[in-house]
TIDO-710618 format. One record per atom (N, C-alpha, C): residue in one letter; x, y, z. Coordinates in steps of 0.001 Angstrom, whole numbers, padded with zeros to 6 digits, always signed. Layout:
BEGIN
AXYZ
...
//
This chain:
BEGIN
M+094736+081435+115007
M+094209+082303+116051
M+094295+081566+117389
T+094644+082296+118438
T+094693+081673+119754
T+093300+081203+120155
P+093197+080055+120800
P+091873+079518+121156
P+091025+080496+121958
L+091655+081235+122892
L+090908+082168+123726
L+090259+083261+122889
V+091046+083863+121990
V+090523+084963+121188
V+089491+084461+120197
A+089768+083312+119543
A+088811+082755+118584
A+087486+082438+119270
S+087556+081828+120434
S+086330+081486+121167
S+085567+082747+121556
F+086309+083769+121959
F+085664+085031+122339
F+084946+085649+121141
L+085607+085666+119984
L+085012+086276+118795
L+083785+085508+118321
V+083833+084182+118442
V+082664+083377+118078
V+081524+083624+119063
A+081851+083644+120338
A+080828+083853+121364
A+080165+085217+121230
E+080937+086195+120789
E+080419+087552+120625
E+079690+087739+119298
G+079681+086697+118476
G+079012+086799+117193
G+079770+087590+116150
Q+081066+087797+116372
Q+081874+088557+115432
Q+082391+087694+114288
V+082545+086391+114549
V+083016+085436+113553
V+082190+084163+113720
T+081842+083544+112618
T+081052+082312+112716
T+081937+081141+113120
A+081315+080138+113713
A+082066+078986+114228
A+082721+078178+113121
D+082199+078265+111900
D+082767+077486+110801
D+083869+078231+110049
A+084282+079375+110528
A+085328+080144+109862
A+086670+079409+109934
T+087452+079548+108877
T+088815+079012+108881
T+089794+080149+109130
W+090829+079845+109897
W+091826+080848+110277
W+093181+080408+109725
T+093739+081191+108832
T+095032+080861+108229
T+096045+081947+108586
P+097119+081612+109295
P+098126+082633+109632
P+098727+083241+108360
L+098957+084538+108400
L+099569+085245+107287
L+100996+085609+107641
Q+101883+085547+106649
Q+103266+085934+106854
Q+103353+087446+106958
G+104493+087908+107483
G+104677+089341+107667
G+104200+089727+109047
G+104027+091015+109231
G+103559+091479+110520
G+104629+091340+111591
R+105631+092220+111559
R+106702+092166+112558
R+106201+092566+113939
S+105135+093362+113989
S+104690+093911+115264
S+103427+093260+115799
N+102603+092660+114907
N+101310+092124+115316
N+101076+090767+114654
S+099955+090128+114995
S+099618+088826+114426
S+098472+088978+113434
L+098580+088256+112313
L+097613+088384+111227
L+097090+087017+110809
W+095786+086940+110517
W+095174+085732+109994
W+094226+086102+108850
R+094098+085209+107916
R+093031+085318+106925
R+091854+084520+107447
V+090714+085159+107518
V+089518+084546+108064
V+088521+084365+106922
K+088170+083103+106638
K+087222+082825+105563
K+086012+082098+106117
A+084851+082605+105720
A+083573+081998+106097
A+082578+082396+105021
P+081427+081764+104963
P+080431+082163+103964
P+080138+083657+104045
G+080396+084349+102932
G+080136+085787+102886
G+081231+086647+103479
A+082343+086048+103873
A+083421+086821+104496
A+084781+086306+104036
D+085646+087226+103677
D+087052+086924+103391
D+087847+088091+103929
W+088289+087963+105172
W+088851+089080+105907
W+090281+088791+106350
V+090948+089863+106725
V+092163+089782+107525
V+091785+090181+108944
C+092228+089384+109906
C+092092+089752+111315
C+093476+090108+111832
K+093615+091314+112303
K+094896+091796+112822
K+094764+091989+114324
L+095478+091159+115070
L+095475+091250+116525
L+096701+092041+116961
F+096456+093169+117591
F+097550+094041+117996
F+098196+093543+119271
H+099520+093521+119251
H+100276+093233+120459
H+100415+094517+121270
A+100933+094399+122451
A+101089+095569+123312
A+102028+096582+122662
P+101743+097880+122783
P+102643+098897+122234
P+104033+098778+122847
D+105047+099099+122043
D+106401+099072+122578
D+106988+100478+122518
S+108269+100570+122751
S+108918+101885+122816
S+109635+102227+121520
N+109181+101658+120398
N+109849+101897+119121
N+109921+103390+118834
P+111111+103932+118613
P+111258+105382+118447
P+110958+105892+117044
L+110714+104988+116081
L+110480+105420+114708
L+109167+104895+114145
F+108808+103658+114501
F+107607+103035+113961
F+106684+102605+115106
P+105844+103504+115609
P+104939+103141+116701
P+103894+102131+116241
N+103319+101430+117192
N+102331+100387+116896
N+101001+100794+117529
D+100253+101651+116824
D+099070+102292+117387
D+097806+101707+116743
S+097120+100850+117468
S+095918+100197+116933
S+094805+101213+116675
T+094646+102167+117571
T+093589+103169+117409
T+093818+103998+116158
A+095078+104372+115922
A+095387+105169+114736
A+095085+104402+113460
E+095396+103106+113440
E+095097+102320+112238
E+093596+102276+111988
A+092819+102061+113026
A+091367+102009+112863
A+090823+103341+112351
V+091341+104435+112873
V+090886+105769+112457
V+091202+106015+110987
V+092414+105660+110572
V+092810+105912+109189
V+092054+105014+108222
L+091895+103732+108556
L+091163+102842+107669
L+089715+103311+107496
A+089122+103823+108568
A+087758+104354+108462
A+087734+105581+107558
A+088749+106449+107692
A+088793+107674+106894
A+089051+107392+105422
L+089791+106314+105131
L+090159+106003+103754
L+089214+104986+103103
K+088142+104654+103781
K+087202+103679+103232
K+086665+104160+101882
G+086799+103317+100861
G+086311+103657+099540
G+087270+104435+098668
V+088427+104821+099220
V+089380+105631+098466
V+090260+104775+097560
G+090507+103524+097956
G+091316+102627+097147
G+092788+102621+097487
L+093176+103294+098565
L+094580+103341+098978
L+094891+102354+100098
A+093853+101820+100720
A+094016+100953+101889
A+092947+099865+101850
P+093141+098797+102624
P+092092+097781+102706
P+090793+098380+103233
E+089680+097775+102852
E+088380+098246+103319
E+088120+097746+104735
L+087954+098677+105650
L+087694+098331+107047
L+086345+097633+107188
V+086327+096532+107952
V+085084+095817+108241
V+084586+096188+109629
K+085452+096024+110637
K+085056+096334+112010
K+086276+096242+112917
T+086144+096785+114099
T+087159+096627+115148
T+086479+095976+116352
V+087206+095082+117017
V+086651+094347+118147
V+087694+094304+119264
S+087306+094733+120446
S+088181+094606+121610
S+088062+093190+122169
T+089209+092550+122412
T+089229+091185+122929
T+090102+091138+124183
P+090043+090041+124939
P+090905+089933+126119
P+092391+090003+125788
A+092755+089703+124539
A+094167+089713+124151
A+094579+091009+123467
G+093637+091919+123242
G+093957+093172+122564
G+092945+093482+121484
L+093147+094594+120812
L+092218+095017+119769
L+092435+094198+118498
C+091347+093743+117888
C+091380+093109+116573
C+090757+094055+115561
I+091455+094255+114465
I+090898+095001+113347
I+090635+094016+112216
F+089430+094045+111695
F+089064+093210+110560
F+088951+094094+109322
Y+089602+093674+108255
Y+089441+094375+106977
Y+089439+093359+105843
D+088934+093771+104705
D+088817+092855+103575
D+090191+092338+103156
F+090266+091045+102910
F+091496+090454+102403
F+091737+090936+100973
I+092982+091317+100682
I+093349+091790+099356
I+094230+090743+098694
P+093744+090063+097662
P+094603+089096+096969
P+095701+089818+096205
G+096896+089384+096373
G+098029+090025+095710
G+099313+089675+096426
K+100407+090280+095993
K+101715+089973+096558
K+102393+091249+097027
A+103055+091144+098188
A+103817+092274+098713
A+105205+092293+098096
G+105757+093486+097961
G+107124+093628+097491
G+107318+093427+096014
R+106227+093331+095245
R+106329+093101+093803
R+105872+094316+092995
V+105837+095483+093597
V+105347+096688+092944
V+106526+097489+092406
S+106409+097992+091197
S+107502+098769+090620
S+107662+100086+091365
P+108875+100637+091413
P+109076+101928+092069
P+108183+103023+091503
E+107954+103011+090191
E+107097+104027+089589
E+105663+103934+090115
D+105160+102707+090279
D+103807+102543+090796
D+103723+102945+092262
V+104771+102658+093026
V+104792+103089+094426
V+104800+104610+094510
A+105543+105254+093626
A+105582+106715+093607
A+104193+107286+093370
G+103466+106687+092439
G+102110+107149+092173
G+101187+106919+093353
L+101330+105762+093995
L+100508+105435+095159
L+100741+106423+096297
L+102004+106662+096628
L+102310+107595+097711
L+101907+109019+097341
G+102083+109367+096075
G+101672+110693+095636
G+100178+110911+095824
R+099381+109896+095495
R+097923+110020+095677
R+097566+110165+097155
L+098248+109410+097996
L+098003+109530+099436
L+098344+110931+099930
H+099520+111400+099597
H+099973+112691+100113
H+099134+113852+099586
C+098564+113683+098406
C+097735+114753+097841
C+096356+114834+098490
L+096028+113875+099363
L+094763+113960+100082
L+094763+115112+101078
G+095947+115515+101529
G+096022+116609+102483
G+096135+116129+103911
S+095482+116842+104826
S+095713+116637+106253
S+095119+115341+106785
G+093945+114917+106307
G+093408+113633+106716
G+092873+113616+108142
P+092742+112405+108742
P+092131+112252+110062
P+093060+112690+111186
A+092516+112675+112388
A+093275+113115+113562
A+094188+111999+114044
V+095453+112071+113671
V+096476+111138+114136
V+097654+111960+114645
R+098699+111288+115100
R+099848+111995+115641
R+100418+112971+114601
R+100994+114040+115067
R+101575+115044+114181
R+103073+115104+114424
L+103845+114986+113345
L+105300+115068+113427
L+105772+116427+112956
P+106789+116981+113595
P+107317+118266+113130
P+107920+118131+111738
T+107796+119173+110938
T+108339+119132+109579
T+109566+120032+109416
E+110055+120605+110512
E+111286+121385+110445
E+112480+120448+110286
I+113459+120859+109494
I+114599+119987+109214
I+115438+119739+110461
D+115583+120736+111315
D+116388+120519+112519
D+115719+119524+113460
A+114391+119387+113371
A+113689+118396+114188
A+114008+116986+113710
L+114228+116825+112405
L+114608+115517+111861
L+115960+115092+112414
L+116911+115999+112434
L+118223+115682+113002
L+118110+115399+114500
A+117314+116193+115192
A+117149+115993+116632
A+116551+114617+116923
H+115609+114183+116091
H+115021+112858+116268
H+116078+111769+116095
A+116901+111907+115068
A+117973+110935+114835
A+118914+110868+116030
L+119246+112003+116571
L+120182+112042+117696
L+119563+111438+118960
R+118254+111609+119135
R+117593+110994+120292
R+117627+109473+120185
I+117419+108960+118978
I+117499+107503+118780
I+118912+107022+119043
L+119879+107730+118493
L+121270+107327+118641
L+121719+107392+120097
D+121150+108318+120826
D+121524+108466+122234
D+121154+107232+123058
Q+120205+106435+122563
Q+119804+105218+123265
Q+120674+104010+122916
C+121612+104190+121975
C+122433+103079+121493
C+123690+102911+122339
K+124198+101695+122383
K+125393+101412+123165
K+126637+102034+122532
Q+126743+101934+121226
Q+127889+102493+120504
Q+127375+103538+119535
K+127891+104747+119614
K+127353+105816+118792
K+128411+106688+118137
S+129653+106612+118589
S+130671+107550+118111
S+130911+107438+116610
D+130866+106200+116063
D+131111+106038+114633
D+130022+106688+113795
L+128780+106594+114253
L+127689+107231+113517
L+127680+108739+113725
L+128005+109178+114912
L+128065+110622+115156
L+129077+111300+114240
A+130134+110582+113898
A+131146+111146+112996
A+130596+111377+111594
L+129457+110745+111284
L+128844+110885+109961
L+127665+111854+109972
K+127441+112548+111058
K+126269+113426+111186
K+126244+114465+110060
P+125176+114500+109272
P+125113+115439+108148
P+124842+116864+108628
T+125132+117798+107769
T+124759+119182+108038
T+123265+119354+107723
V+122670+120341+108337
V+121242+120601+108154
V+121061+121684+107107
P+120429+121384+105982
P+120226+122396+104946
P+119234+123460+105399
D+119311+124611+104796
D+118449+125731+105149
D+117148+125630+104361
L+116214+124836+104885
L+114912+124649+104262
L+113825+124946+105282
T+112734+125518+104819
T+111630+125815+105713
T+110766+124573+105923
A+109949+124619+106962
A+109003+123532+107222
A+107938+123505+106126
V+107311+122350+105960
V+106228+122214+104981
V+104925+121930+105705
T+103833+122129+105005
T+102525+121805+105566
T+102398+120289+105687
P+102095+119765+106865
P+102017+118302+107017
P+100829+117716+106274
V+101011+116511+105764
V+099951+115766+105088
V+099863+114387+105725
L+098820+113652+105400
L+098696+112296+105909
L+099743+111403+105252
I+100540+110735+106075
I+101519+109769+105580
I+101212+108393+106163
H+101706+107382+105482
H+101519+106010+105968
H+102374+105765+107204
G+103613+106229+107173
G+104499+106114+108322
G+105368+104877+108351
D+105047+103880+107511
D+105836+102641+107450
D+105753+102095+106026
A+106034+102965+105067
A+105826+102643+103653
A+106968+101809+103087
T+107162+100636+103664
T+108168+099715+103148
T+107557+098877+102026
A+108424+098241+101254
A+107937+097378+100167
A+107040+096269+100702
A+107301+095804+101911
A+106504+094722+102499
A+105078+095147+102799
N+104840+096437+102874
N+103511+096947+103203
N+102773+097485+101986
I+103234+097113+100800
I+102579+097544+099567
I+102212+096298+098770
I+100923+096129+098517
I+100406+094936+097858
I+100081+095251+096402
S+100583+094409+095514
S+100255+094524+094099
S+099009+093701+093810
T+098002+094323+093215
T+096764+093636+092872
T+096473+093814+091382
K+095432+093164+090916
K+095064+093271+089506
K+094584+094671+089144
T+094136+095425+090131
T+093594+096758+089867
T+094503+097884+090348
G+095703+097561+090783
G+096613+098585+091271
G+097299+098127+092541
C+097897+099058+093252
C+098583+098701+094495
C+097934+099407+095680
V+098076+098796+096840
V+097398+099231+098054
V+098382+099178+099214
L+098265+100125+100120
L+099083+100155+101329
L+098367+099416+102452
I+099085+098533+103137
I+098543+097824+104291
I+099353+098201+105535
D+098922+097681+106687
D+099617+097899+107970
D+099769+099387+108279
W+098661+099960+108693
W+098581+101405+108950
W+098757+101741+110432
Q+099567+101022+111164
Q+099692+101288+112595
Q+100616+102463+112936
C+101262+103071+111908
C+102207+104175+112159
C+101825+105476+111454
P+100568+105773+111186
P+100251+106957+110386
P+100581+108241+111134
A+100688+109320+110375
A+100986+110617+110986
A+100616+111719+110017
L+100493+112905+110553
L+100464+114112+109744
L+101886+114633+109762
A+102541+114656+108611
A+103984+114877+108596
A+104451+115305+107213
D+105749+115493+107098
D+106398+115787+105829
D+106245+114563+104913
P+105745+114720+103689
P+105624+113551+102806
P+106960+112888+102504
C+108048+113613+102692
C+109370+113012+102484
C+109621+111846+103422
E+108896+111796+104542
E+109046+110678+105473
E+108726+109352+104785
D+107609+109304+104061
D+107242+108075+103356
D+108224+107758+102232
I+108644+108789+101516
I+109610+108583+100437
I+110889+107987+100993
A+111364+108532+102101
A+112613+108057+102698
A+112489+106616+103180
T+111358+106260+103755
T+111178+104890+104233
T+111175+103909+103074
Y+110462+104241+102002
Y+110425+103332+100857
Y+111803+103199+100204
L+112509+104308+100037
L+113810+104272+099367
L+114938+103798+100279
S+114684+103698+101571
S+115718+103297+102526
S+116366+101968+102137
P+117681+101934+101970
P+118352+100656+101685
P+118089+099604+102756
A+118046+100033+104011
A+117809+099085+105108
A+116429+098468+105011
M+115410+099291+104794
M+114048+098786+104739
M+113815+097934+103491
Q+114443+098308+102378
Q+114341+097474+101180
Q+115014+096117+101411
F+116158+096146+102055
F+116879+094908+102362
F+116039+093990+103246
L+115423+094552+104262
L+114629+093752+105182
L+113338+093247+104533
S+112806+094017+103578
S+111541+093652+102942
S+111719+092728+101745
T+112772+092970+100946
T+112912+092253+099670
T+114226+091503+099532
G+115176+091770+100418
G+116463+091086+100344
G+117567+091899+099727
S+117230+093062+099132
S+118273+093900+098529
S+117752+095322+098388
P+118645+096309+098447
P+118206+097690+098251
P+117877+097964+096793
L+117183+099050+096542
L+116929+099479+095172
L+118238+099910+094518
S+118332+099721+093226
S+119485+100237+092480
S+119322+101749+092310
Q+120390+102417+091934
Q+120297+103849+091691
Q+119298+104168+090575
P+119293+103420+089456
P+118269+103688+088442
P+116842+103506+088970
Q+116618+102511+089806
Q+115282+102317+090369
Q+114896+103480+091277
T+115856+103963+092051
T+115596+105120+092900
T+115231+106331+092050
E+115966+106536+090974
E+115675+107659+090084
E+114321+107493+089414
D+113981+106269+089046
D+112665+106019+088453
D+111560+106432+089420
F+111750+106094+090692
F+110762+106473+091702
F+110651+107988+091800
L+111781+108658+091940
L+111766+110106+092136
L+111224+110839+090912
Q+111489+110318+089740
Q+110954+110937+088530
Q+109442+110731+088424
A+108957+109617+088951
A+107524+109301+088829
A+106675+109949+089914
Y+107288+110318+091041
Y+106510+110938+092111
Y+105918+112246+091579
P+104630+112506+091807
P+103952+113583+091086
P+104231+115011+091546
V+104870+115201+092681
V+105105+116566+093180
V+106607+116838+093166
V+107047+117632+092206
V+108476+117868+092013
V+109092+118553+093230
A+108374+119476+093825
A+108920+120199+094986
A+109234+119232+096131
T+108440+118191+096274
T+108679+117223+097342
T+109916+116385+097052
T+110086+115956+095803
T+111280+115162+095489
T+112538+116019+095577
Q+112439+117283+095227
Q+113594+118174+095385
Q+113946+118315+096863
R+112934+118424+097685
R+113164+118521+099127
R+113800+117233+099646
Y+113279+116086+099188
Y+113846+114813+099628
Y+115325+114720+099267
R+115675+115081+098052
R+117083+115001+097635
R+117967+115839+098551
A+117459+116990+098990
A+118255+117886+099835
A+118461+117341+101238
I+117499+116563+101727
I+117589+116094+103124
I+117779+114588+103232
A+118013+113923+102105
A+118224+112471+102135
A+119316+112044+103112
P+120457+112774+103205
P+121477+112353+104176
P+120951+112276+105609
L+120056+113189+105968
L+119503+113166+107315
L+118635+111927+107528
F+117879+111537+106519
F+117066+110322+106637
F+117944+109076+106739
H+119009+109011+105952
H+119924+107868+106052
H+120579+107820+107434
F+120936+108985+107955
F+121561+109060+109280
F+120593+108558+110350
R+119342+109012+110256
R+118352+108565+111248
R+118095+107075+111140
M+118005+106553+109899
M+117740+105121+109740
M+118921+104286+110221
A+120131+104785+110013
A+121305+104080+110532
A+121249+104011+112053
A+120836+105118+112683
A+120691+105131+114139
A+119608+104150+114582
Y+118498+104119+113846
Y+117406+103199+114185
Y+117864+101745+114067
C+118598+101433+113012
C+119092+100059+112842
C+120050+099683+113966
R+120851+100630+114431
R+121741+100377+115563
R+120906+100092+116817
W+119842+100865+117005
W+118962+100670+118158
W+118321+099282+118110
K+117852+098866+116926
K+117235+097550+116782
K+118261+096435+116998
T+119472+096638+116506
T+120528+095644+116703
T+120821+095472+118189
D+120910+096588+118898
D+121140+096537+120341
D+120014+095792+121056
A+118805+095846+120479
A+117653+095183+121098
A+117587+093694+120762
G+118595+093198+120018
G+118676+091774+119744
G+118213+091337+118375
H+117926+092277+117488
H+117480+091943+116130
H+118687+092011+115196
S+119385+090897+115075
S+120677+090881+114399
S+120590+091249+112919
E+119431+091010+112282
E+119300+091317+110859
E+119451+092813+110583
Y+119258+093624+111603
Y+119374+095066+111423
Y+120824+095537+111362
S+121765+094676+111715
S+123170+095062+111624
S+123573+095265+110164
D+123272+094275+109307
D+123565+094413+107882
D+122728+095518+107248
A+121492+095644+107696
A+120630+096700+107162
A+121210+098081+107471
G+121687+098250+108703
G+122272+099527+109080
G+123529+099850+108299
A+124314+098818+107977
A+125526+099036+107187
A+125192+099604+105811
L+124060+099210+105253
L+123631+099740+103956
L+123275+101223+104061
E+122695+101619+105178
E+122385+103039+105372
E+123665+103860+105508
V+124636+103320+106217
V+125917+104014+106366
V+126588+104161+105009
L+126548+103106+104201
L+127140+103167+102874
L+126464+104244+102026
A+125138+104301+102068
A+124409+105318+101313
A+124766+106718+101796
L+124901+106871+103092
L+125259+108170+103654
L+126647+108603+103201
K+127592+107680+103204
K+128947+108001+102762
K+128985+108318+101268
E+128194+107597+100473
E+128135+107860+099037
E+127613+109262+098767
L+126574+109662+099470
L+126033+111003+099299
L+127040+112053+099731
S+127780+111776+100795
S+128797+112711+101268
S+129903+112883+100238
R+130325+111775+099616
R+131355+111855+098578
R+130856+112623+097359
S+129617+112373+096974
S+129051+113060+095815
S+128963+114557+096053
T+128590+114927+097270
T+128507+116345+097603
T+129866+116999+097582
S+130884+116300+098125
S+132239+116855+098143
S+132788+117033+096731
Q+132507+116082+095859
Q+133022+116147+094495
Q+132357+117247+093679
S+131105+117590+094029
S+130381+118606+093271
S+130702+120012+093724
Q+131404+120116+094845
Q+131725+121462+095382
Q+133059+121963+094831
//
């Protein structure tokens, strides 16, 4: 913890002076520490300034609202408190012993299914659930990229599907944000929640790019099928299968945007999305 923030929290009586602060790995957008003191074993999440990320916003207020709403549900860490500091908002929640990225696809499917079945949830940002809005979002991201013609040539067609009733989604359901514990799995890092199409979370978890960045490799086709078979709402998985090309297209555009911003690891990640998009295109052509 930075000396200024630690001193402020101690002076305010939010943390005892004898607490130990251990930096935690992960957290691409914010800083995380494990805080241990008599009677306390917490995570302190210090939010950095919001950026212009077009897909994964970094909203400290939204995370606090969702953690409060999900307290006691077992899908998220238990919120302890939020504290405004000179360096930004700190959210404290109970530390969850376990490992990220070690959860089976079937267990993730069950976890996301339980979340989505909660319904509308707290007041957070609302994303459109119309399919043409998904394509429009992808094109807006791509429009910010330096090179776009190669991806535009892969633009999928928009299937004729109606909008769905939005539900509470995590918004950043990557393998890195799912912790395996002795009693089940839990979603962490709730800075991107939304009321949206549940397919958004499914697409993020199954994304080859996000799996590559979180675990080092994408899911195999059998693992993807295991996930889709285990997800509890068949209508949602059928919808996901129909619009998966649009999600791959949008993620490829996002990876291009991140690469342009200097994050070189997203170049290989984006190539995996393009490969998945081309594979789906070939499969569709062969079935017609």
